[in-house]
Every structure is written in structure tokens, then in C-alpha cells.
N, C-alpha and C positions, 0 to 999 in steps of 0.2 A: 504494500500499499504506499501511496505517496500523499503527503498532506501539504496543502497550500493555504495561504491567508486569503480570506474572502474580503475584497476591497469594496465592492459595490454589488447591489442586488436590485433588479427590476423585475416586476411581474409583467409578463406579456399577455395582453387581453384583447379579445376582439369585441368591437362595438360598432354596430351598423356597418358592417363590411369594411371596417378599418382596424388597424392594429394600434393599440395604445400601450405605452410603457409607463408603469407606475413605479417610481423610484421609492425604495424603502430605506430610510436612514438606518444605518447600522452602528452598533457600538463595537462589535467585533464579529468574527466568524471564521469558519474553516471550510475548505473544499477538499474532500478526500477521494482520491481515485482508488477504488477498492481493488482494481486489477483482477476482477473475478471473470468467470466465463461469460457473464452477461454484460460486461463492460459498464457496470453500474458505478455511480458516483454518489457520495453523501455530501450534502451541503448543510452546514449548521450556521444559522444566522441568529446572532444575539442582538436584541433591540429593546426599545422602550415598550412598555405594556400597552400603550395606546394603539398598537397594531394588532392586539389580540383578536378582536372581533373579525377583522379581515381574514386572518389565517384560519380562525375557527370556522367561519362560514365556508371557506374553500375546502377545508378538511371534511366538514359535514356533508357538503355537496358531493364529495368523492370524485370531483373532476380532476383531470390531470392539470398540473400547473406548469406553464412554460415560463422559464426564468432566463434572464440574461444577467450574467455576472461578470465581474472583472476579478481576475485572480492575481494575487500578489501585490499589484500596485494599480492605482487609478488610471495610469496612462496606457495600460495594456488594452488590447482589443477585447471586446466582450465575447464571452463564450455563451452559447445557448444550451439549455438543458430542458428535456421533457421529464417532469418529475411528478411525484405524489408526495403528500405530507405524511410523514411517519408519526410525528408527535409534536405537540406544543407544550412546553414546560414553563410554568410560572416560577420565576426566581425573584422573590421580593417584588419590587415595582417594575421588573423587567421580564422578558420572555426569551426563550430560545425556540426556534422552529427548526425541525430536522426534516429535510427533504431527501428522497432517494430517486435517482433517475439516470438517464443516459444523456451523454453529451451529443450535441448536433455538430456535424462537421462544418466549421465556419469557413473553410477554404472555398466552399461553393458560393459564398457571398449572396445567397438568395433566400435566406430563411424568412425574412419579413415578407418578401414578395410571394413566396410559396404559400405561407400561411394565409395571406390576403386572398390569393386565388382560390384556395380550398374553401375559405369562408364564403366567398362569392358563389362558389359552386354548391353551397348549401350544407357543407359539412359543419358539425358542431359537436361539442361534448366528446364522448368516447369515439364516435366515428371519425371526428376530426383528428384525434390522437392517432388512431390506427392508420388512417390514410397518410398522415404526415410522416409517421414512423416508417411506413412502407416506402414512401418516396425517398426518404433520407437513406434508408438501407440499400436502395437500388443504386444510389450514387448518381 
């Protein structure tokens, strides 16, 4: 396993056939490449408790959560992940949110456009996730 510092976190959301990035202010965080057979990554984000409801609702809905993160330093190119929320833990007046998912190959440079096209084609929720993952794995 390899561990990296999480420098920034954005939730990628679709709204009326457009892609919206929601920046989440972080106090700290880690990105862990599990190097397992499914190429899964763990993202741990430590933040203020006022974000609890947003993540609680995402977890309750059971939807996949597309994230855009910067690893190690703010000047790095963002990496995109297709994740699900494993847990939300209250730590005093703060929380940590643990995600697990797979990284999207950023070299293709078309993640935002691909998601927008799929949304325009009517994909949403789990079907959006499956179709997006299928396209990514095809290269």
C-alpha cells in the first residue's frame, strides 16, 4: 500500500445536464492506494462537522460519489475517483469521511465531458456509474 496526503476534495455532481464541482474545505486527509486486485483506493477526509449532513445524505442514498482530489500538494493535477462512502465518524466538533473506490485515468482528459454526455443520454444513479465505469475500463 502507498499513502499520500489529500490536499483538496471536490464532489462531482450532475445538475440539469451539467457537471458541478462542490469544493469541500479540508482540515487534513489521506489517499491510500490499496494495490489490491480490484485497484481500489481509500480516501479519508477530515473536516468540520458542518459537512455532516451532506455526506450522511449521500451515504443514505447509497449513490456512488464521484470525487476529484488533489494528492500531495494543491498544485498537482486533480485525480478523479468513483467511490462509495464506507463510514462517517464524528470526532468532537469534526468528522472524518472514509470513501472507497477506483481511480479514473486522467490521461484521457475527458472525464467531465464523458460524464456530461452520459447524463444527457439519460443515465443517472447506478446506471450512470456502471456505464461510466464500462467506458473508462474500455480505455
